[in-house]
C-alpha positions as CSV (number, residue, x, y, z in Angstrom):
1,M,11.8,-18.5,23.5
2,L,13.3,-15.7,25.6
3,A,15.1,-18.2,27.8
4,W,16.6,-19.7,24.7
5,G,17.7,-16.2,23.7
6,V,19.5,-15.6,27.0
7,A,21.6,-18.8,26.4
8,H,22.0,-18.6,22.6
9,R,21.7,-15.0,21.2
10,R,24.8,-14.0,19.2
11,D,27.1,-11.5,20.8
12,L,27.3,-8.8,18.2
13,P,28.9,-5.3,18.8
14,W,25.7,-3.4,18.0
15,R,23.9,-5.4,20.6
16,R,26.1,-4.0,23.3
17,T,24.8,-0.4,22.8
18,R,21.6,1.5,22.8
19,D,23.1,4.5,21.1
20,P,20.6,5.5,18.4
21,W,23.3,6.6,16.0
22,H,25.3,3.4,16.4
23,I,22.1,1.4,16.0
24,L,21.1,3.3,12.9
25,S,24.6,2.8,11.4
26,S,24.5,-0.9,12.0
27,E,21.1,-1.3,10.5
28,V,22.0,0.5,7.3
29,M,25.2,-1.6,7.1
30,L,23.2,-4.8,7.6
31,Q,20.9,-4.1,4.6
32,Q,21.5,-6.9,2.1
33,T,24.8,-7.8,3.8
34,Q,25.8,-10.8,6.0
35,V,26.4,-10.2,9.6
36,Q,30.0,-11.3,9.6
37,R,30.9,-8.9,6.9
38,V,29.6,-6.0,8.9
39,I,31.3,-6.5,12.3
40,E,34.7,-5.0,11.6
41,P,33.4,-2.1,9.3
42,Y,30.9,-1.3,11.9
43,R,33.6,-1.0,14.6
44,R,35.7,1.2,12.3
45,W,32.7,3.4,11.4
46,V,31.5,4.2,14.9
47,E,35.1,4.9,16.0
48,R,35.5,7.3,13.0
49,F,32.0,8.7,13.3
50,P,30.9,8.3,17.0
51,D,27.9,10.6,16.5
52,P,25.9,12.3,13.7
53,V,27.9,15.5,14.0
54,A,31.2,13.7,13.2
55,C,29.7,12.0,10.1
56,A,27.9,15.2,8.9
57,T,31.0,17.3,9.1
58,A,33.2,14.7,7.5
59,G,31.3,14.8,4.2
60,P,30.3,12.1,1.7
61,A,33.8,11.3,0.4
62,E,35.1,10.4,3.8
63,A,32.0,8.3,4.5
64,L,32.6,6.4,1.3
65,R,36.2,5.8,2.3
66,A,35.1,4.5,5.7
67,W,32.6,2.2,4.0
68,A,35.3,0.2,2.2
69,G,34.6,-3.6,2.1
70,L,30.8,-3.4,2.6
71,G,29.5,-2.9,-1.0
72,Y,26.2,-1.2,-1.9
73,N,28.2,2.0,-1.5
74,G,25.2,4.3,-2.0
75,R,24.2,3.4,1.6
76,A,27.3,5.3,2.9
77,V,26.2,8.4,1.1
78,R,22.6,8.1,2.3
79,L,23.7,7.5,5.9
80,Q,26.0,10.6,5.7
81,Q,23.0,12.5,4.4
82,A,20.9,11.2,7.3
83,A,23.6,12.5,9.7
84,V,23.3,15.9,8.1
85,A,19.6,15.8,8.4
86,V,19.9,14.8,12.1
87,V,22.3,17.7,12.7
88,E,20.2,20.3,10.8
89,G,16.8,19.2,11.8
90,H,17.1,17.4,15.2
91,D,20.0,19.2,17.0
92,G,22.3,16.3,16.3
93,R,20.1,13.7,18.0
94,V,18.6,10.8,16.2
95,P,14.8,11.2,16.6
96,D,12.8,8.8,18.6
97,R,9.6,9.0,16.5
98,L,8.9,6.5,13.7
99,D,7.7,9.2,11.2
100,L,10.8,11.4,11.8
101,L,13.1,8.4,11.4
102,E,11.4,7.4,8.1
103,A,11.9,11.0,6.8
104,L,15.7,10.6,7.1
105,P,17.6,9.8,3.8
106,G,18.0,6.0,3.3
107,V,15.8,5.1,6.3
108,G,12.8,2.9,5.4
109,P,10.1,1.4,7.5
110,Y,12.2,-1.6,8.6
111,T,15.2,0.5,9.6
112,A,13.1,3.0,11.4
113,R,11.4,0.3,13.4
114,A,14.7,-1.4,14.2
115,V,16.0,1.9,15.7
116,M,12.8,2.4,17.6
117,V,13.1,-1.0,19.2
118,F,16.8,-1.4,19.7
119,A,17.7,2.1,20.7
120,F,14.5,3.4,22.3
121,G,12.7,0.2,23.5
122,A,9.5,0.7,21.5
123,P,7.1,-2.3,21.6
124,C,6.8,-2.8,17.9
125,G,7.7,-5.6,15.6
126,V,10.9,-5.7,13.5
127,V,10.4,-7.8,10.5
128,D,13.4,-8.8,8.3
129,T,13.5,-11.9,6.0
130,N,14.5,-14.1,9.0
131,V,11.7,-12.9,11.2
132,A,9.2,-13.2,8.4
133,R,10.1,-16.9,7.9
134,V,9.5,-17.6,11.6
135,L,6.2,-15.8,11.7
136,C,4.9,-17.4,8.5
137,R,5.9,-20.9,9.7
138,A,5.6,-20.9,13.4
139,A,2.9,-18.3,14.2
140,A,0.6,-18.3,11.1
141,G,1.3,-21.6,9.4
142,R,0.7,-20.0,6.0
143,P,2.2,-17.4,3.7
144,L,1.7,-13.7,4.7
145,R,1.8,-10.5,2.8
146,A,4.2,-8.0,4.1
147,S,1.5,-5.8,5.8
148,A,-0.1,-8.9,7.5
149,C,3.3,-10.1,8.6
150,Q,4.0,-6.7,10.2
151,T,0.6,-6.6,11.9
152,L,1.2,-10.1,13.3
153,A,4.7,-9.1,14.5
154,D,3.4,-6.0,16.2
155,S,0.7,-8.0,18.1
156,L,3.2,-10.5,19.5
157,V,5.8,-8.2,21.0
158,P,5.9,-8.3,24.8
159,A,5.7,-4.7,25.9
160,D,8.3,-5.1,28.6
161,Q,11.0,-7.0,26.5
162,P,10.8,-5.7,22.9
163,W,14.7,-5.7,22.5
164,A,15.2,-9.3,23.8
165,Y,12.2,-10.6,21.9
166,S,13.2,-9.1,18.5
167,Q,16.8,-10.1,18.7
168,T,15.9,-13.6,19.7
169,L,13.5,-14.0,16.8
170,F,16.4,-12.9,14.5
171,D,18.6,-15.6,15.8
172,I,16.0,-18.3,15.7
173,G,15.5,-17.5,12.0
174,V,19.3,-17.8,11.5
175,A,20.0,-20.8,13.6
176,H,16.8,-22.9,13.2
177,C,14.1,-21.5,10.9
178,R,16.4,-21.3,8.0
179,S,15.4,-20.7,4.4
180,R,16.5,-24.1,3.3
181,D,16.9,-27.2,5.4
182,P,15.3,-25.7,8.6
183,K,16.5,-27.3,11.9
184,C,13.2,-28.0,13.4
185,I,14.1,-30.8,15.7
186,D,15.6,-28.6,18.5
187,C,14.0,-25.3,17.6
188,P,12.7,-23.5,20.7
189,L,9.4,-22.8,19.0
190,R,8.9,-26.5,17.9
191,E,6.1,-27.4,20.4
192,G,3.9,-24.6,19.2
193,C,5.0,-24.2,15.6
194,A,1.9,-24.1,13.4
195,W,3.7,-25.6,10.4
196,R,5.1,-28.5,12.4
197,L,1.7,-29.2,14.0
198,A,0.2,-29.3,10.5
199,G,2.7,-32.0,9.6
200,H,5.1,-29.8,7.6
201,T,2.7,-29.9,4.7
202,L,3.8,-28.4,1.5
203,P,4.2,-25.7,0.2
204,D,6.4,-24.2,2.8
205,P,4.7,-21.1,4.2
206,A,8.0,-19.3,3.9
207,A,9.2,-20.7,0.6
208,P,12.6,-19.2,-0.4
209,P,12.5,-16.3,-2.8
210,S,13.9,-16.7,-6.3
211,R,17.6,-16.4,-6.6
212,Q,19.2,-13.0,-6.9
213,S,20.5,-12.0,-10.3
214,R,24.1,-13.0,-11.0
215,F,26.7,-10.7,-9.5
216,D,29.8,-11.7,-11.6
217,G,29.9,-9.5,-14.7
218,S,27.1,-7.2,-13.5
219,D,27.0,-3.5,-13.5
220,R,26.9,-3.7,-9.7
221,Q,30.2,-5.4,-9.7
222,G,31.7,-2.8,-12.0
223,R,30.3,0.0,-9.8
224,G,31.9,-1.5,-6.7
225,R,35.3,-1.7,-8.5
226,L,35.1,1.9,-9.7
227,V,34.2,3.2,-6.2
228,D,37.2,1.2,-4.8
229,A,39.4,2.9,-7.3
230,L,38.0,6.3,-6.4
231,R,38.9,5.6,-2.8
232,R,42.5,5.5,-3.8
233,G,42.3,8.7,-5.9
234,G,40.9,10.2,-9.1
235,V,40.2,8.1,-12.1
236,P,40.7,9.8,-15.5
237,A,38.0,9.4,-18.1
238,H,40.2,7.1,-20.2
239,G,40.7,4.9,-17.2
240,L,37.1,4.2,-16.3
241,A,36.9,1.0,-18.2
242,A,40.1,-0.4,-16.7
243,A,38.9,0.6,-13.2
244,C,35.6,-1.4,-13.8
245,R,37.7,-4.2,-15.3
246,W,35.7,-3.9,-18.6
247,P,38.6,-3.0,-20.9
248,D,36.5,-3.6,-24.0
249,E,33.4,-1.7,-22.8
250,P,34.3,2.0,-22.3
251,N,30.7,3.1,-23.0
252,R,29.4,0.8,-20.3
253,A,32.0,2.1,-17.8
254,R,31.1,5.7,-18.7
255,A,27.4,5.0,-18.0
256,V,28.2,3.6,-14.6
257,A,30.4,6.6,-13.8
258,E,27.5,9.0,-14.8
259,Q,25.1,7.0,-12.6
260,L,27.5,7.5,-9.6
261,V,27.6,11.2,-10.3
262,R,23.8,11.4,-10.4
263,E,23.6,9.5,-7.1
264,G,26.0,11.9,-5.4
265,M,28.7,9.2,-5.0
266,A,31.2,10.9,-7.4
267,R,31.9,14.1,-9.2
268,W,33.7,15.2,-12.4
269,T,36.7,17.5,-11.9
270,S,37.8,20.3,-14.3
271,D,40.5,18.0,-15.8
272,G,37.8,15.4,-16.7
273,S,38.7,13.0,-13.9
274,L,36.2,11.2,-11.7
275,R,36.6,11.7,-7.9
276,L,34.7,11.1,-4.7
277,P,32.3,13.9,-4.0
């Protein structure tokens, strides 16, 4: 598997660094976002904010502007808050302990483990949806609960090559052990895959999850449009519906605006306009 990785692992910009802040930034960007959409925003982000101090001092409004094109804009605010926490609580250095990482705003167990492995070389498993598929099919041959999947992942990591092992598992999940129509015939894990050895019996140990709720026409779509408008300047109260592209639903647009304010992604000004924080 590791030999396959040397020949086939994707060349991604965050794989060329071990800088903990850059790794943390990339992992937050990659949450619920396809890799190709992240590459250029990541490059812009680490150029604009090369370290936590730069991001902390810039403020949330600047972070939201730099996040343009990625969606799920709350991640930008939480990452900026994490930068502040790193500066105030860790002398500007991303901590190298799992519990301290998980205490940062917007950093959950997966992201904390990814930073531990990819920045600090910790021998622990990093389980995203791609890796979970590989483990359920190839290693276990059966569905696994999240906790069992994590335990299995931790037990399989080679102590001397956690970075290469985890990155290779990601790419096997993307290239071969796909959610639908897996390419088993030339998968590097084929010979020992528990699911293949069982004759690919159904149900699939890593059956695809139910489809995500529709994006078109959703509140999430309107939120994104409103944040894009805020990046260009203030939006008056009477212009909220137009910014969300819901001209006949001003109350809905107002509710979305209020939610952005509660989440720290926007603020009301004295003239009644909505602006970035």
